[in-house]
Jmol script that loads the backbone (N, CA, C; Angstrom):
load data "model"
ATOM      1  N   MET A   1       0.854  -1.172   0.000  1.00  0.00           N
ATOM      2  CA  MET A   1       0.000   0.000   0.000  1.00  0.00           C
ATOM      3  C   MET A   1       0.899   1.234   0.000  1.00  0.00           C
ATOM      4  N   SER A   2       0.597   2.180  -0.865  1.00  0.00           N
ATOM      5  CA  SER A   2       1.425   3.373  -0.957  1.00  0.00           C
ATOM      6  C   SER A   2       1.220   4.256   0.281  1.00  0.00           C
ATOM      7  N   ALA A   3       2.211   5.095   0.527  1.00  0.00           N
ATOM      8  CA  ALA A   3       2.172   5.946   1.716  1.00  0.00           C
ATOM      9  C   ALA A   3       1.046   6.969   1.630  1.00  0.00           C
ATOM     10  N   SER A   4       0.783   7.508   0.413  1.00  0.00           N
ATOM     11  CA  SER A   4      -0.267   8.520   0.290  1.00  0.00           C
ATOM     12  C   SER A   4      -1.646   7.907   0.531  1.00  0.00           C
ATOM     13  N   LEU A   5      -1.834   6.682   0.075  1.00  0.00           N
ATOM     14  CA  LEU A   5      -3.119   6.015   0.300  1.00  0.00           C
ATOM     15  C   LEU A   5      -3.273   5.635   1.765  1.00  0.00           C
ATOM     16  N   LYS A   6      -2.187   5.228   2.370  1.00  0.00           N
ATOM     17  CA  LYS A   6      -2.228   4.829   3.771  1.00  0.00           C
ATOM     18  C   LYS A   6      -2.644   5.987   4.678  1.00  0.00           C
ATOM     19  N   TYR A   7      -2.155   7.188   4.400  1.00  0.00           N
ATOM     20  CA  TYR A   7      -2.472   8.334   5.236  1.00  0.00           C
ATOM     21  C   TYR A   7      -3.734   9.057   4.789  1.00  0.00           C
ATOM     22  N   GLY A   8      -4.220   8.747   3.605  1.00  0.00           N
ATOM     23  CA  GLY A   8      -5.419   9.397   3.084  1.00  0.00           C
ATOM     24  C   GLY A   8      -6.703   8.833   3.652  1.00  0.00           C
ATOM     25  N   ILE A   9      -6.660   7.636   4.188  1.00  0.00           N
ATOM     26  CA  ILE A   9      -7.849   6.998   4.739  1.00  0.00           C
ATOM     27  C   ILE A   9      -7.918   7.291   6.233  1.00  0.00           C
ATOM     28  N   LYS A  10      -9.038   7.890   6.652  1.00  0.00           N
ATOM     29  CA  LYS A  10      -9.214   8.178   8.071  1.00  0.00           C
ATOM     30  C   LYS A  10     -10.515   7.571   8.550  1.00  0.00           C
ATOM     31  N   GLN A  11     -10.539   7.247   9.801  1.00  0.00           N
ATOM     32  CA  GLN A  11     -11.750   6.776  10.443  1.00  0.00           C
ATOM     33  C   GLN A  11     -12.575   7.991  10.837  1.00  0.00           C
ATOM     34  N   ALA A  12     -13.834   8.020  10.441  1.00  0.00           N
ATOM     35  CA  ALA A  12     -14.708   9.138  10.802  1.00  0.00           C
ATOM     36  C   ALA A  12     -15.097   9.019  12.272  1.00  0.00           C
ATOM     37  N   LYS A  13     -15.032  10.141  12.970  1.00  0.00           N
ATOM     38  CA  LYS A  13     -15.358  10.146  14.388  1.00  0.00           C
ATOM     39  C   LYS A  13     -16.859  10.314  14.580  1.00  0.00           C
ATOM     40  N   PRO A  14     -17.424   9.679  15.596  1.00  0.00           N
ATOM     41  CA  PRO A  14     -18.841   9.876  15.895  1.00  0.00           C
ATOM     42  C   PRO A  14     -19.120  11.315  16.319  1.00  0.00           C
ATOM     43  N   ILE A  15     -20.362  11.730  16.135  1.00  0.00           N
ATOM     44  CA  ILE A  15     -20.732  13.099  16.480  1.00  0.00           C
ATOM     45  C   ILE A  15     -20.864  13.246  17.989  1.00  0.00           C
ATOM     46  N   LEU A  16     -21.715  12.464  18.619  1.00  0.00           N
ATOM     47  CA  LEU A  16     -21.941  12.570  20.060  1.00  0.00           C
ATOM     48  C   LEU A  16     -21.638  11.277  20.798  1.00  0.00           C
ATOM     49  N   SER A  17     -22.140  10.175  20.285  1.00  0.00           N
ATOM     50  CA  SER A  17     -22.043   8.895  20.984  1.00  0.00           C
ATOM     51  C   SER A  17     -20.689   8.247  20.723  1.00  0.00           C
ATOM     52  N   LYS A  18     -20.053   7.833  21.779  1.00  0.00           N
ATOM     53  CA  LYS A  18     -18.757   7.153  21.656  1.00  0.00           C
ATOM     54  C   LYS A  18     -18.912   5.646  21.501  1.00  0.00           C
ATOM     55  N   THR A  19     -19.969   5.102  22.093  1.00  0.00           N
ATOM     56  CA  THR A  19     -20.196   3.660  22.042  1.00  0.00           C
ATOM     57  C   THR A  19     -21.635   3.387  21.620  1.00  0.00           C
ATOM     58  N   PRO A  20     -21.921   2.168  21.154  1.00  0.00           N
ATOM     59  CA  PRO A  20     -23.303   1.818  20.827  1.00  0.00           C
ATOM     60  C   PRO A  20     -24.243   1.919  22.031  1.00  0.00           C
ATOM     61  N   GLU A  21     -23.737   1.643  23.225  1.00  0.00           N
ATOM     62  CA  GLU A  21     -24.565   1.746  24.422  1.00  0.00           C
ATOM     63  C   GLU A  21     -24.961   3.195  24.682  1.00  0.00           C
ATOM     64  N   ASP A  22     -24.036   4.106  24.439  1.00  0.00           N
ATOM     65  CA  ASP A  22     -24.326   5.529  24.603  1.00  0.00           C
ATOM     66  C   ASP A  22     -25.386   5.981  23.597  1.00  0.00           C
ATOM     67  N   ALA A  23     -25.274   5.507  22.364  1.00  0.00           N
ATOM     68  CA  ALA A  23     -26.271   5.843  21.338  1.00  0.00           C
ATOM     69  C   ALA A  23     -27.632   5.277  21.711  1.00  0.00           C
ATOM     70  N   ARG A  24     -27.643   4.048  22.218  1.00  0.00           N
ATOM     71  CA  ARG A  24     -28.909   3.430  22.625  1.00  0.00           C
ATOM     72  C   ARG A  24     -29.569   4.215  23.757  1.00  0.00           C
ATOM     73  N   ARG A  25     -28.756   4.674  24.687  1.00  0.00           N
ATOM     74  CA  ARG A  25     -29.272   5.467  25.809  1.00  0.00           C
ATOM     75  C   ARG A  25     -29.913   6.758  25.304  1.00  0.00           C
ATOM     76  N   ARG A  26     -29.263   7.414  24.355  1.00  0.00           N
ATOM     77  CA  ARG A  26     -29.805   8.656  23.795  1.00  0.00           C
ATOM     78  C   ARG A  26     -31.126   8.398  23.060  1.00  0.00           C
ATOM     79  N   VAL A  27     -31.173   7.317  22.297  1.00  0.00           N
ATOM     80  CA  VAL A  27     -32.391   6.983  21.543  1.00  0.00           C
ATOM     81  C   VAL A  27     -33.529   6.646  22.507  1.00  0.00           C
ATOM     82  N   MET A  28     -33.243   5.880  23.540  1.00  0.00           N
ATOM     83  CA  MET A  28     -34.289   5.517  24.500  1.00  0.00           C
ATOM     84  C   MET A  28     -34.796   6.750  25.253  1.00  0.00           C
ATOM     85  N   ASN A  29     -33.909   7.668  25.585  1.00  0.00           N
ATOM     86  CA  ASN A  29     -34.347   8.908  26.243  1.00  0.00           C
ATOM     87  C   ASN A  29     -35.244   9.727  25.318  1.00  0.00           C
ATOM     88  N   LEU A  30     -34.901   9.772  24.038  1.00  0.00           N
ATOM     89  CA  LEU A  30     -35.732  10.489  23.077  1.00  0.00           C
ATOM     90  C   LEU A  30     -37.092   9.809  22.934  1.00  0.00           C
ATOM     91  N   TYR A  31     -37.096   8.484  22.888  1.00  0.00           N
ATOM     92  CA  TYR A  31     -38.357   7.748  22.774  1.00  0.00           C
ATOM     93  C   TYR A  31     -39.254   8.023  23.986  1.00  0.00           C
ATOM     94  N   ARG A  32     -38.675   8.006  25.170  1.00  0.00           N
ATOM     95  CA  ARG A  32     -39.456   8.279  26.379  1.00  0.00           C
ATOM     96  C   ARG A  32     -40.008   9.699  26.377  1.00  0.00           C
ATOM     97  N   ALA A  33     -39.224  10.645  25.885  1.00  0.00           N
ATOM     98  CA  ALA A  33     -39.685  12.034  25.829  1.00  0.00           C
ATOM     99  C   ALA A  33     -40.858  12.167  24.857  1.00  0.00           C
ATOM    100  N   TRP A  34     -40.776  11.502  23.695  1.00  0.00           N
ATOM    101  CA  TRP A  34     -41.892  11.522  22.746  1.00  0.00           C
ATOM    102  C   TRP A  34     -43.113  10.849  23.344  1.00  0.00           C
ATOM    103  N   TYR A  35     -42.890   9.758  24.070  1.00  0.00           N
ATOM    104  CA  TYR A  35     -43.987   9.024  24.691  1.00  0.00           C
ATOM    105  C   TYR A  35     -44.721   9.906  25.697  1.00  0.00           C
ATOM    106  N   ARG A  36     -43.969  10.670  26.482  1.00  0.00           N
ATOM    107  CA  ARG A  36     -44.583  11.583  27.445  1.00  0.00           C
ATOM    108  C   ARG A  36     -45.296  12.736  26.743  1.00  0.00           C
ATOM    109  N   GLN A  37     -44.706  13.242  25.662  1.00  0.00           N
ATOM    110  CA  GLN A  37     -45.292  14.375  24.950  1.00  0.00           C
ATOM    111  C   GLN A  37     -46.565  13.979  24.211  1.00  0.00           C
ATOM    112  N   SER A  38     -46.711  12.707  23.866  1.00  0.00           N
ATOM    113  CA  SER A  38     -47.874  12.262  23.089  1.00  0.00           C
ATOM    114  C   SER A  38     -49.190  12.474  23.834  1.00  0.00           C
ATOM    115  N   ALA A  39     -49.145  12.595  25.139  1.00  0.00           N
ATOM    116  CA  ALA A  39     -50.369  12.847  25.907  1.00  0.00           C
ATOM    117  C   ALA A  39     -50.890  14.267  25.691  1.00  0.00           C
ATOM    118  N   TYR A  40     -50.011  15.200  25.370  1.00  0.00           N
ATOM    119  CA  TYR A  40     -50.398  16.601  25.228  1.00  0.00           C
ATOM    120  C   TYR A  40     -50.728  17.008  23.795  1.00  0.00           C
ATOM    121  N   ILE A  41     -50.245  16.277  22.828  1.00  0.00           N
ATOM    122  CA  ILE A  41     -50.405  16.668  21.419  1.00  0.00           C
ATOM    123  C   ILE A  41     -51.866  16.781  20.992  1.00  0.00           C
ATOM    124  N   PRO A  42     -52.755  15.820  21.321  1.00  0.00           N
ATOM    125  CA  PRO A  42     -54.147  15.973  20.852  1.00  0.00           C
ATOM    126  C   PRO A  42     -54.836  17.230  21.370  1.00  0.00           C
ATOM    127  N   HIS A  43     -54.509  17.634  22.581  1.00  0.00           N
ATOM    128  CA  HIS A  43     -55.156  18.799  23.173  1.00  0.00           C
ATOM    129  C   HIS A  43     -54.537  20.111  22.697  1.00  0.00           C
ATOM    130  N   GLU A  44     -53.205  20.149  22.579  1.00  0.00           N
ATOM    131  CA  GLU A  44     -52.531  21.373  22.178  1.00  0.00           C
ATOM    132  C   GLU A  44     -52.797  21.735  20.721  1.00  0.00           C
ATOM    133  N   TYR A  45     -52.880  20.711  19.866  1.00  0.00           N
ATOM    134  CA  TYR A  45     -53.047  20.960  18.443  1.00  0.00           C
ATOM    135  C   TYR A  45     -54.477  20.731  17.956  1.00  0.00           C
ATOM    136  N   ASP A  46     -55.353  20.305  18.845  1.00  0.00           N
ATOM    137  CA  ASP A  46     -56.750  20.053  18.507  1.00  0.00           C
ATOM    138  C   ASP A  46     -56.865  19.131  17.288  1.00  0.00           C
ATOM    139  N   VAL A  47     -56.204  17.993  17.365  1.00  0.00           N
ATOM    140  CA  VAL A  47     -56.234  17.013  16.281  1.00  0.00           C
ATOM    141  C   VAL A  47     -57.154  15.860  16.664  1.00  0.00           C
ATOM    142  N   PRO A  48     -57.812  15.254  15.681  1.00  0.00           N
ATOM    143  CA  PRO A  48     -58.728  14.149  15.986  1.00  0.00           C
ATOM    144  C   PRO A  48     -58.002  12.818  16.146  1.00  0.00           C
ATOM    145  N   LEU A  49     -57.019  12.786  17.005  1.00  0.00           N
ATOM    146  CA  LEU A  49     -56.219  11.582  17.231  1.00  0.00           C
ATOM    147  C   LEU A  49     -56.235  11.244  18.713  1.00  0.00           C
ATOM    148  N   THR A  50     -56.152   9.958  18.976  1.00  0.00           N
ATOM    149  CA  THR A  50     -56.048   9.538  20.372  1.00  0.00           C
ATOM    150  C   THR A  50     -54.577   9.454  20.762  1.00  0.00           C
ATOM    151  N   GLU A  51     -54.358   9.414  22.044  1.00  0.00           N
ATOM    152  CA  GLU A  51     -52.993   9.281  22.545  1.00  0.00           C
ATOM    153  C   GLU A  51     -52.367   7.976  22.060  1.00  0.00           C
ATOM    154  N   GLY A  52     -53.160   6.934  21.980  1.00  0.00           N
ATOM    155  CA  GLY A  52     -52.669   5.640  21.517  1.00  0.00           C
ATOM    156  C   GLY A  52     -52.213   5.663  20.064  1.00  0.00           C
ATOM    157  N   LYS A  53     -52.964   6.353  19.201  1.00  0.00           N
ATOM    158  CA  LYS A  53     -52.573   6.444  17.794  1.00  0.00           C
ATOM    159  C   LYS A  53     -51.262   7.205  17.640  1.00  0.00           C
ATOM    160  N   ILE A  54     -51.106   8.237  18.436  1.00  0.00           N
ATOM    161  CA  ILE A  54     -49.873   9.021  18.374  1.00  0.00           C
ATOM    162  C   ILE A  54     -48.696   8.180  18.849  1.00  0.00           C
ATOM    163  N   ARG A  55     -48.898   7.450  19.930  1.00  0.00           N
ATOM    164  CA  ARG A  55     -47.817   6.590  20.433  1.00  0.00           C
ATOM    165  C   ARG A  55     -47.481   5.475  19.450  1.00  0.00           C
ATOM    166  N   ASP A  56     -48.490   4.926  18.769  1.00  0.00           N
ATOM    167  CA  ASP A  56     -48.233   3.908  17.748  1.00  0.00           C
ATOM    168  C   ASP A  56     -47.401   4.470  16.607  1.00  0.00           C
ATOM    169  N   ARG A  57     -47.702   5.701  16.217  1.00  0.00           N
ATOM    170  CA  ARG A  57     -46.961   6.334  15.119  1.00  0.00           C
ATOM    171  C   ARG A  57     -45.528   6.637  15.539  1.00  0.00           C
ATOM    172  N   VAL A  58     -45.341   7.064  16.774  1.00  0.00           N
ATOM    173  CA  VAL A  58     -43.989   7.319  17.285  1.00  0.00           C
ATOM    174  C   VAL A  58     -43.194   6.020  17.286  1.00  0.00           C
ATOM    175  N   ARG A  59     -43.819   4.946  17.752  1.00  0.00           N
ATOM    176  CA  ARG A  59     -43.134   3.652  17.773  1.00  0.00           C
ATOM    177  C   ARG A  59     -42.785   3.192  16.362  1.00  0.00           C
ATOM    178  N   GLU A  60     -43.703   3.409  15.436  1.00  0.00           N
ATOM    179  CA  GLU A  60     -43.460   3.033  14.042  1.00  0.00           C
ATOM    180  C   GLU A  60     -42.254   3.784  13.471  1.00  0.00           C
ATOM    181  N   GLU A  61     -42.129   5.070  13.792  1.00  0.00           N
ATOM    182  CA  GLU A  61     -40.987   5.861  13.318  1.00  0.00           C
ATOM    183  C   GLU A  61     -39.682   5.322  13.892  1.00  0.00           C
ATOM    184  N   PHE A  62     -39.674   4.977  15.163  1.00  0.00           N
ATOM    185  CA  PHE A  62     -38.457   4.449  15.769  1.00  0.00           C
ATOM    186  C   PHE A  62     -38.130   3.063  15.215  1.00  0.00           C
ATOM    187  N   GLU A  63     -39.136   2.238  15.003  1.00  0.00           N
ATOM    188  CA  GLU A  63     -38.914   0.890  14.464  1.00  0.00           C
ATOM    189  C   GLU A  63     -38.386   0.938  13.032  1.00  0.00           C
ATOM    190  N   LYS A  64     -38.742   1.970  12.303  1.00  0.00           N
ATOM    191  CA  LYS A  64     -38.305   2.099  10.913  1.00  0.00           C
ATOM    192  C   LYS A  64     -36.781   2.202  10.830  1.00  0.00           C
ATOM    193  N   HIS A  65     -36.156   2.758  11.858  1.00  0.00           N
ATOM    194  CA  HIS A  65     -34.707   2.964  11.850  1.00  0.00           C
ATOM    195  C   HIS A  65     -33.970   2.013  12.789  1.00  0.00           C
ATOM    196  N   ARG A  66     -34.621   0.955  13.195  1.00  0.00           N
ATOM    197  CA  ARG A  66     -34.037   0.027  14.160  1.00  0.00           C
ATOM    198  C   ARG A  66     -32.773  -0.671  13.639  1.00  0.00           C
ATOM    199  N   HIS A  67     -32.691  -0.908  12.356  1.00  0.00           N
ATOM    200  CA  HIS A  67     -31.592  -1.677  11.771  1.00  0.00           C
ATOM    201  C   HIS A  67     -30.292  -0.882  11.625  1.00  0.00           C
ATOM    202  N   ILE A  68     -30.315   0.403  11.857  1.00  0.00           N
ATOM    203  CA  ILE A  68     -29.137   1.248  11.646  1.00  0.00           C
ATOM    204  C   ILE A  68     -28.130   1.017  12.769  1.00  0.00           C
ATOM    205  N   THR A  69     -26.861   0.811  12.386  1.00  0.00           N
ATOM    206  CA  THR A  69     -25.815   0.543  13.377  1.00  0.00           C
ATOM    207  C   THR A  69     -24.717   1.596  13.363  1.00  0.00           C
ATOM    208  N   ASP A  70     -24.639   2.425  12.341  1.00  0.00           N
ATOM    209  CA  ASP A  70     -23.616   3.463  12.261  1.00  0.00           C
ATOM    210  C   ASP A  70     -23.913   4.552  13.294  1.00  0.00           C
ATOM    211  N   LEU A  71     -22.967   4.794  14.186  1.00  0.00           N
ATOM    212  CA  LEU A  71     -23.181   5.745  15.279  1.00  0.00           C
ATOM    213  C   LEU A  71     -23.434   7.163  14.778  1.00  0.00           C
ATOM    214  N   ARG A  72     -22.796   7.545  13.685  1.00  0.00           N
ATOM    215  CA  ARG A  72     -22.986   8.899  13.162  1.00  0.00           C
ATOM    216  C   ARG A  72     -24.404   9.095  12.663  1.00  0.00           C
ATOM    217  N   ILE A  73     -24.961   8.072  12.011  1.00  0.00           N
ATOM    218  CA  ILE A  73     -26.333   8.166  11.508  1.00  0.00           C
ATOM    219  C   ILE A  73     -27.322   8.138  12.659  1.00  0.00           C
ATOM    220  N   ILE A  74     -27.048   7.312  13.663  1.00  0.00           N
ATOM    221  CA  ILE A  74     -27.913   7.268  14.844  1.00  0.00           C
ATOM    222  C   ILE A  74     -27.929   8.630  15.532  1.00  0.00           C
ATOM    223  N   ASP A  75     -26.757   9.247  15.676  1.00  0.00           N
ATOM    224  CA  ASP A  75     -26.686  10.570  16.295  1.00  0.00           C
ATOM    225  C   ASP A  75     -27.442  11.606  15.471  1.00  0.00           C
ATOM    226  N   LEU A  76     -27.316  11.531  14.156  1.00  0.00           N
ATOM    227  CA  LEU A  76     -28.017  12.472  13.290  1.00  0.00           C
ATOM    228  C   LEU A  76     -29.530  12.323  13.425  1.00  0.00           C
ATOM    229  N   LEU A  77     -30.014  11.079  13.407  1.00  0.00           N
ATOM    230  CA  LEU A  77     -31.449  10.845  13.544  1.00  0.00           C
ATOM    231  C   LEU A  77     -31.953  11.250  14.928  1.00  0.00           C
ATOM    232  N   THR A  78     -31.140  11.037  15.945  1.00  0.00           N
ATOM    233  CA  THR A  78     -31.508  11.450  17.298  1.00  0.00           C
ATOM    234  C   THR A  78     -31.605  12.969  17.381  1.00  0.00           C
ATOM    235  N   PHE A  79     -30.659  13.652  16.768  1.00  0.00           N
ATOM    236  CA  PHE A  79     -30.687  15.116  16.753  1.00  0.00           C
ATOM    237  C   PHE A  79     -31.941  15.620  16.029  1.00  0.00           C
ATOM    238  N   ARG A  80     -32.272  15.019  14.902  1.00  0.00           N
ATOM    239  CA  ARG A  80     -33.480  15.413  14.168  1.00  0.00           C
ATOM    240  C   ARG A  80     -34.739  15.145  14.994  1.00  0.00           C
ATOM    241  N   GLY A  81     -34.767  14.009  15.680  1.00  0.00           N
ATOM    242  CA  GLY A  81     -35.913  13.678  16.521  1.00  0.00           C
ATOM    243  C   GLY A  81     -36.071  14.659  17.666  1.00  0.00           C
ATOM    244  N   GLN A  82     -34.949  15.080  18.248  1.00  0.00           N
ATOM    245  CA  GLN A  82     -35.010  16.062  19.328  1.00  0.00           C
ATOM    246  C   GLN A  82     -35.508  17.408  18.817  1.00  0.00           C
ATOM    247  N   ASN A  83     -35.071  17.798  17.626  1.00  0.00           N
ATOM    248  CA  ASN A  83     -35.557  19.056  17.051  1.00  0.00           C
ATOM    249  C   ASN A  83     -37.055  18.999  16.792  1.00  0.00           C
ATOM    250  N   GLU A  84     -37.529  17.872  16.265  1.00  0.00           N
ATOM    251  CA  GLU A  84     -38.968  17.717  16.032  1.00  0.00           C
ATOM    252  C   GLU A  84     -39.748  17.786  17.350  1.00  0.00           C
ATOM    253  N   LEU A  85     -39.210  17.170  18.377  1.00  0.00           N
ATOM    254  CA  LEU A  85     -39.865  17.180  19.685  1.00  0.00           C
ATOM    255  C   LEU A  85     -39.943  18.599  20.249  1.00  0.00           C
ATOM    256  N   VAL A  86     -38.862  19.336  20.158  1.00  0.00           N
ATOM    257  CA  VAL A  86     -38.852  20.710  20.655  1.00  0.00           C
ATOM    258  C   VAL A  86     -39.835  21.561  19.851  1.00  0.00           C
ATOM    259  N   ASP A  87     -39.806  21.415  18.526  1.00  0.00           N
ATOM    260  CA  ASP A  87     -40.729  22.183  17.686  1.00  0.00           C
ATOM    261  C   ASP A  87     -42.181  21.857  18.014  1.00  0.00           C
ATOM    262  N   THR A  88     -42.456  20.586  18.269  1.00  0.00           N
ATOM    263  CA  THR A  88     -43.817  20.177  18.606  1.00  0.00           C
ATOM    264  C   THR A  88     -44.206  20.672  19.998  1.00  0.00           C
ATOM    265  N   GLY A  89     -43.302  20.541  20.944  1.00  0.00           N
ATOM    266  CA  GLY A  89     -43.603  20.951  22.315  1.00  0.00           C
ATOM    267  C   GLY A  89     -43.788  22.445  22.473  1.00  0.00           C
ATOM    268  N   LEU A  90     -43.035  23.232  21.720  1.00  0.00           N
ATOM    269  CA  LEU A  90     -43.127  24.686  21.823  1.00  0.00           C
ATOM    270  C   LEU A  90     -44.152  25.271  20.852  1.00  0.00           C
ATOM    271  N   LYS A  91     -44.879  24.390  20.190  1.00  0.00           N
ATOM    272  CA  LYS A  91     -45.945  24.780  19.258  1.00  0.00           C
ATOM    273  C   LYS A  91     -45.438  25.631  18.090  1.00  0.00           C
ATOM    274  N   PHE A  92     -44.243  25.294  17.595  1.00  0.00           N
ATOM    275  CA  PHE A  92     -43.737  25.939  16.388  1.00  0.00           C
ATOM    276  C   PHE A  92     -44.388  25.333  15.151  1.00  0.00           C
ATOM    277  N   LYS A  93     -45.070  24.221  15.339  1.00  0.00           N
ATOM    278  CA  LYS A  93     -45.764  23.555  14.244  1.00  0.00           C
ATOM    279  C   LYS A  93     -47.230  23.954  14.262  1.00  0.00           C
ATOM    280  N   THR A  94     -47.861  23.733  13.124  1.00  0.00           N
ATOM    281  CA  THR A  94     -49.300  23.955  13.058  1.00  0.00           C
ATOM    282  C   THR A  94     -49.999  22.606  13.065  1.00  0.00           C
ATOM    283  N   ARG A  95     -51.292  22.649  13.130  1.00  0.00           N
ATOM    284  CA  ARG A  95     -52.099  21.426  13.125  1.00  0.00           C
ATOM    285  C   ARG A  95     -51.803  20.608  11.869  1.00  0.00           C
ATOM    286  N   THR A  96     -51.624  21.283  10.745  1.00  0.00           N
ATOM    287  CA  THR A  96     -51.340  20.597   9.482  1.00  0.00           C
ATOM    288  C   THR A  96     -50.020  19.840   9.532  1.00  0.00           C
ATOM    289  N   HIS A  97     -49.001  20.439  10.144  1.00  0.00           N
ATOM    290  CA  HIS A  97     -47.709  19.759  10.261  1.00  0.00           C
ATOM    291  C   HIS A  97     -47.839  18.467  11.060  1.00  0.00           C
ATOM    292  N   VAL A  98     -48.607  18.515  12.119  1.00  0.00           N
ATOM    293  CA  VAL A  98     -48.784  17.319  12.955  1.00  0.00           C
ATOM    294  C   VAL A  98     -49.570  16.258  12.200  1.00  0.00           C
ATOM    295  N   MET A  99     -50.628  16.678  11.502  1.00  0.00           N
ATOM    296  CA  MET A  99     -51.461  15.711  10.780  1.00  0.00           C
ATOM    297  C   MET A  99     -50.734  15.091   9.586  1.00  0.00           C
ATOM    298  N   ASP A 100     -49.703  15.755   9.064  1.00  0.00           N
ATOM    299  CA  ASP A 100     -48.935  15.184   7.949  1.00  0.00           C
ATOM    300  C   ASP A 100     -48.270  13.868   8.331  1.00  0.00           C
ATOM    301  N   TYR A 101     -47.960  13.671   9.601  1.00  0.00           N
ATOM    302  CA  TYR A 101     -47.360  12.417  10.048  1.00  0.00           C
ATOM    303  C   TYR A 101     -48.356  11.253  10.008  1.00  0.00           C
ATOM    304  N   PHE A 102     -49.632  11.562   9.942  1.00  0.00           N
ATOM    305  CA  PHE A 102     -50.646  10.514  10.042  1.00  0.00           C
ATOM    306  C   PHE A 102     -51.403  10.262   8.753  1.00  0.00           C
ATOM    307  N   LYS A 103     -51.038  10.938   7.677  1.00  0.00           N
ATOM    308  CA  LYS A 103     -51.737  10.684   6.423  1.00  0.00           C
ATOM    309  C   LYS A 103     -51.131   9.461   5.747  1.00  0.00           C
ATOM    310  N   ASP A 104     -51.929   8.806   4.932  1.00  0.00           N
ATOM    311  CA  ASP A 104     -51.440   7.636   4.211  1.00  0.00           C
ATOM    312  C   ASP A 104     -50.392   8.078   3.205  1.00  0.00           C
ATOM    313  N   THR A 105     -49.325   7.309   3.108  1.00  0.00           N
ATOM    314  CA  THR A 105     -48.249   7.690   2.211  1.00  0.00           C
ATOM    315  C   THR A 105     -48.523   7.263   0.771  1.00  0.00           C
ATOM    316  N   VAL A 106     -49.358   6.253   0.581  1.00  0.00           N
ATOM    317  CA  VAL A 106     -49.666   5.776  -0.758  1.00  0.00           C
ATOM    318  C   VAL A 106     -51.153   5.959  -1.004  1.00  0.00           C
ATOM    319  N   ASN A 107     -51.465   6.763  -1.989  1.00  0.00           N
ATOM    320  CA  ASN A 107     -52.857   6.950  -2.369  1.00  0.00           C
ATOM    321  C   ASN A 107     -53.117   6.109  -3.606  1.00  0.00           C
ATOM    322  N   GLU A 108     -54.047   5.181  -3.485  1.00  0.00           N
ATOM    323  CA  GLU A 108     -54.368   4.343  -4.631  1.00  0.00           C
ATOM    324  C   GLU A 108     -55.107   5.166  -5.667  1.00  0.00           C
ATOM    325  N   LYS A 109     -54.702   4.976  -6.922  1.00  0.00           N
ATOM    326  CA  LYS A 109     -55.375   5.685  -8.005  1.00  0.00           C
ATOM    327  C   LYS A 109     -56.665   4.948  -8.335  1.00  0.00           C
ATOM    328  N   PRO A 110     -57.721   5.687  -8.587  1.00  0.00           N
ATOM    329  CA  PRO A 110     -58.981   5.036  -8.945  1.00  0.00           C
ATOM    330  C   PRO A 110     -58.842   4.333 -10.293  1.00  0.00           C
ATOM    331  N   SER A 111     -59.529   3.190 -10.414  1.00  0.00           N
ATOM    332  CA  SER A 111     -59.377   2.397 -11.627  1.00  0.00           C
ATOM    333  C   SER A 111     -60.609   2.447 -12.526  1.00  0.00           C
ATOM    334  N   ASP A 112     -61.780   2.651 -11.975  1.00  0.00           N
ATOM    335  CA  ASP A 112     -62.980   2.655 -12.815  1.00  0.00           C
ATOM    336  C   ASP A 112     -63.499   4.083 -13.019  1.00  0.00           C
ATOM    337  N   PHE A 113     -64.405   4.227 -13.936  1.00  0.00           N
ATOM    338  CA  PHE A 113     -64.910   5.547 -14.331  1.00  0.00           C
ATOM    339  C   PHE A 113     -65.534   6.302 -13.163  1.00  0.00           C
ATOM    340  N   MET A 114     -66.370   5.633 -12.392  1.00  0.00           N
ATOM    341  CA  MET A 114     -67.100   6.324 -11.327  1.00  0.00           C
ATOM    342  C   MET A 114     -66.143   6.874 -10.268  1.00  0.00           C
ATOM    343  N   ASN A 115     -65.157   6.092  -9.860  1.00  0.00           N
ATOM    344  CA  ASN A 115     -64.197   6.565  -8.861  1.00  0.00           C
ATOM    345  C   ASN A 115     -63.334   7.694  -9.413  1.00  0.00           C
ATOM    346  N   LYS A 116     -62.936   7.602 -10.687  1.00  0.00           N
ATOM    347  CA  LYS A 116     -62.191   8.697 -11.299  1.00  0.00           C
ATOM    348  C   LYS A 116     -63.030   9.962 -11.334  1.00  0.00           C
ATOM    349  N   PHE A 117     -64.289   9.805 -11.676  1.00  0.00           N
ATOM    350  CA  PHE A 117     -65.192  10.954 -11.742  1.00  0.00           C
ATOM    351  C   PHE A 117     -65.351  11.603 -10.367  1.00  0.00           C
ATOM    352  N   LEU A 118     -65.507  10.770  -9.335  1.00  0.00           N
ATOM    353  CA  LEU A 118     -65.727  11.296  -7.991  1.00  0.00           C
ATOM    354  C   LEU A 118     -64.481  11.957  -7.409  1.00  0.00           C
ATOM    355  N   THR A 119     -63.305  11.554  -7.852  1.00  0.00           N
ATOM    356  CA  THR A 119     -62.078  12.188  -7.351  1.00  0.00           C
ATOM    357  C   THR A 119     -61.663  13.383  -8.194  1.00  0.00           C
ATOM    358  N   GLY A 120     -62.398  13.672  -9.263  1.00  0.00           N
ATOM    359  CA  GLY A 120     -62.129  14.855 -10.067  1.00  0.00           C
ATOM    360  C   GLY A 120     -61.163  14.640 -11.197  1.00  0.00           C
ATOM    361  N   GLN A 121     -60.792  13.393 -11.496  1.00  0.00           N
ATOM    362  CA  GLN A 121     -59.902  13.146 -12.606  1.00  0.00           C
ATOM    363  C   GLN A 121     -60.681  13.143 -13.899  1.00  0.00           C
ATOM    364  N   GLN A 122     -60.033  13.580 -14.944  1.00  0.00           N
ATOM    365  CA  GLN A 122     -60.693  13.578 -16.250  1.00  0.00           C
ATOM    366  C   GLN A 122     -60.734  12.162 -16.815  1.00  0.00           C
ATOM    367  N   TYR A 123     -61.728  11.914 -17.622  1.00  0.00           N
ATOM    368  CA  TYR A 123     -61.878  10.610 -18.246  1.00  0.00           C
ATOM    369  C   TYR A 123     -60.742  10.378 -19.226  1.00  0.00           C
ATOM    370  N   GLY A 124     -60.143   9.208 -19.147  1.00  0.00           N
ATOM    371  CA  GLY A 124     -59.094   8.818 -20.098  1.00  0.00           C
ATOM    372  C   GLY A 124     -57.694   9.072 -19.585  1.00  0.00           C
ATOM    373  N   ASN A 125     -57.513   9.680 -18.446  1.00  0.00           N
ATOM    374  CA  ASN A 125     -56.158   9.941 -17.932  1.00  0.00           C
ATOM    375  C   ASN A 125     -55.706   8.854 -17.021  1.00  0.00           C
TER     376      ASN A 125
END
end "model"
wireframe off; spacefill off
backbone 0.3
color backbone group
């Protein structure tokens, strides 16, 4: 291996967490904070959601990233989650922002004439 290549490769340092246990602790603290905040969201934002639905959605978001093992990515996602929590807790979001987390991500396109007509699509598109 050449000397320039040998010195050109560096190990990237983690942002906050030094060990996987430290990252896990940060993620669990964030999860608990979201879990506690979920009791206040329906009342503060006047959304037609129950506390259970909000907690299910929070759990789903955390489960979506369960497979990630890179400490830098875990720290980044934890930082983003903390920012979302602060924004939600301090009411920097509107009702629409909160409801965007609960809308279906895939909207099925209507296949027959009547459903296309009722959704406002033109015939033949």
